[in-house]
N, C-alpha and C positions, 0 to 999 in steps of 0.2 A: 283112611280113605285109600282106595286102590283103583288106579286108572288102568285102562286097557290099551294105552298108547304110550309112547315115549316122547311124544311131541314132535311137531314138524319144525325143521330147522328154519324154514321161511317165516315162521310166526314170531321169531325172536331177532332183535338187534342187540348184539352184545358189544357194548362200548366200554368194557372194563379193561381193555388193553390187550386182548388176545387170548383170554381163557387160561386154562392151566391151573395149577395149584397155588393158592395163596398160603401164606403161613398161618400161624395161629391167630394173627390179628392182635392189635393192641387192646389193652383194657380201657374201657370207656368209663370215665368218672361220672358218678351220679350227682343229681342236684339235691341239695339240702332242702329242708322245709322252707327256710328263708329264701332260697333260690327259687323255689316254686312260686312263692308269693310275688317275687319280682317278675317272674315269667308271666304270671296272671295279669299283673299291671301292664306289662308291655303288650300282651295280647289284647287287652281291653282298649288300649290307646290305638294300636294299629289295626284293630278289628280283624285279627287273625286267629286261627285255631291255635290254642295253647300248645297242642302237640307239635305243631310246626315250629313254634318258638323254642320249645324244649329241645327238639332235635337240632335246631340251628346253634344253640348254645353249646351242646355237646360236640357237634361237628367242628365248631371253631376251636374247642379245646383239643380235639383230636388233631386238627391241622397244625395247631401251635406245637403240639408234642412232636408231630412228624417233622416240622421244620427244625426243631431243636435237635432231633436225632439224625437229620440229614438223610432220611429214608423216604422213598416214594411209596405210595400205596401199592400193594401187590395186585396184579391183574387176576381176574377170575375170582372164585370163591376165596374169602379171606380166612375161613376156618371150616371145620367139618359141619357145623351147624348150617352155614350158608350153602355148603355143597349139597346137603340134603334138601334144603329149601329150593335150590335151583332146579333140581330134578322135578319137584312137585310143581314149581312155577311153569316149567316147560310143558309138563303134561296137562296142567289145568288150562293154560292158555289155549292149547289146541282143542281140548275137550269143550271149553266154553264156546269157542268160535265155531266148531263143528255143530254144536247144538243149535246155536242161533241161525246158522246158515240153513239148516233144515227146518227149524221151528218158526222163524219169523214170517215167512210167506204163508204158512198154515194159519198162524195166529192173526194175520191181517187180511185173510181171504185173498191172498195173492197181491195185495196192494204195496207191499214193501219187501225189499231184499236186503239181507245183511251184507255189508261190505267188510270183508276181512281186513284186519289191520295187523300191527305188530306191537309186541311188548319190548320196550327198551330196558335192558339191564345195564345199570351204570353203578360205579363206585365213587362215592363222594360228590361228584358233580359232572354235569354235561350240559349241552345246550339243547333247548327245545324251541319250537316256533312261538311258544308262549313266554320265552325268556330263559334265564338261567335256571337250570334244574339242579337242586342240591338234595342231599339226603334229608335236609331240614324240611323239605317240602312234603315228605312222605310220598306214598304212591299217589299218582294223579294222572288224569287224562287231559291232554292238550287238544282242544278242538281245532286249533290252527294247523296242526300237522296230523291230527287224527291218530295219535300214538298214545299208548299207555306207558308210563315210566315208573320204575321202582329200583331203589337201592335195597338189596336184601337185608341190610342191617336193620331195616324197619321191623322185621319179624322178631328180632331179639327184643326190641322195645315192647312190641305187642305181647310177647310171652312173659317178660319179666316185670316191666313197670306196670303194664296194664293187665297182667295176670290173665291173658287170653291166649294160651298156647294151643297147639294142635294143627294138623294139616288141613282140616276143613276150615278152621279159622283163617288160615293163610289163603285158601282157595276162595273163601267168601270175599276177602279184600280184593282179589283180582276180579271176581265176578261183578263186584260193585263198580270197579273202574271200567270194565268192558260194558257194564250197564250204561255208563255215560256215553260210550261210543254208540251204543244202540239208540240212545236218546238223540244223539247228533244225527244219526242216519234217518230217524223218523221226523226230524225237524223240531223236536221238543226242546233241545238245548238252545238252538238259535232263538226260538220263540220266547223262552224264559229270559234270555239276555236282552231281547228287544223290550220286553215288559219291564225289566229292571231299569233300563235306561229311560223309559217313559215315565216311571213312577219310582223315584229313589226311595220313597217311604216304604215301599214293599220289597226292597232289595233283599233283606234278610229272610223275610217270610217266603219269598219265591225260591231262594236258595235252599231253604229247608225242604220245601216240597220237591225240588229237583233231586236232592240227595236221598230223601226217603223213597222216592220212586226208584232210584238206582238200587237201594236196598231191596225193594220188592222184586226188581228185575233179577237181582242176584238170587233171591229166593226161588224164582221160577226155574232158574238153572239148577238150583239145589234140589228141587222136586224131581227134575229129570234124572239127576245123579242118583237119587234114592231109588227111583223106579228102575234104573239100569243096574242096580246092585253095586254101585261104587262106594256107598257109605257103609261104615262099620258102626257098631254100638258106641254111642257117645258123640258121634260126629255132629249130629244136629245141635246138641247142647253146646259143642265148641263154637259153632257158627253163631248161635244166639248170644253166647258169652262175649264173643268178639264184637258183635253189634252193640251190645250194652256197654262194653268197655270204652268205646270211642264216642259215646254220646256227649254232646256239648255240656250237659249238666255234670256228668261224671268227671270230665276233664277240668271244668271250673272248680269243682270241689277238690280235686287233686292239687290244683294251683292255689288253693286257699282263698278263692275269691267268691263273691256272691253269685249265685246262679241267676242269670238275667235272660229269660226266654226271648226277650225282644232282640237280643244280640246273637242268638243262635244262628249258626250257618249250616249245620248238618242235622240238627234234631236232637231231642232228648234220648237218653238210653231207652226209655220205655217205648217211644215212638219208633226208634230204629229197629228194636226187636219186633214190635208189632207188625211193621211193614215187611220185614224179612220173613216173618212167620206167615203173613198173608200170601206172599209169593209162593212159599213152599207148600202151603195148603191148597191154593187154587191151581198152581201149575200153569198159569197162562198170564200173558202180559195185560189182558183186559182187566185183571184184578188190581192193577197198579195205578189207578186213577187218583193220585194224591191231590190233584187240582180240583177234583170233585165236580167236573163238568162233562164227563163222559167222552172227552176227546184225548185224554192223556197229556194235554198241554194247556197252558194258561189261555 
């Protein structure tokens, strides 16, 4: 993927301690098969995405190692891999927001404007208006402060454990999170939260529809990137692979537990790929009606 910008400084909040070069970073221990089973059980009990629990365990291991070594985490990129990811993240954040600033009014017949926000880069942990933010959380959007958060260490997990490497895979993750900001701007996210509070039995099903819609919105941006010549051979496949890699069923299988669709929070691999592809094929937000009522919201 080749961007034609270097990113706007104002699109990023860097909370890693002042930028600069980090060292090579410590080696992160992997989980055994038995560990994945335990993670699956914890995720089932707490009703959390197993990816979050996996990252939490590894982050705790890393913190314990740091405490024993008496060294604080390095500010800025911790290794060359993160340095390359940071450049892409800065470029993608600006491109995604430039696109929606221009496209959203057109796609809504002038009824909506995109409100630009910021991506927060952090290392290990920070504070958000939604509570403590840790690497364990993975990339996320906080509606309370309307910011997107990411620890770049997530991309190493995406590439190695989930076998979804590539710059477009990384950009897809960001486009999905900015998709949540778009949903908030359009009143979709608040409407879903109200519906969940009104009917707890539909909480997971509504969460899946919200997440699949964010995948579709990411695909709409991806279609624009393709039309503008930003994608290279194999990039689309990278995005599809990333969408499949973080499906709830795939993560459950990795954790060694039974696939339970009624407990899904983000959608199956098949559905995530299908909605991402739909957005890329249609190139417009009107194709992203995951709620099936023609309003883009429940």
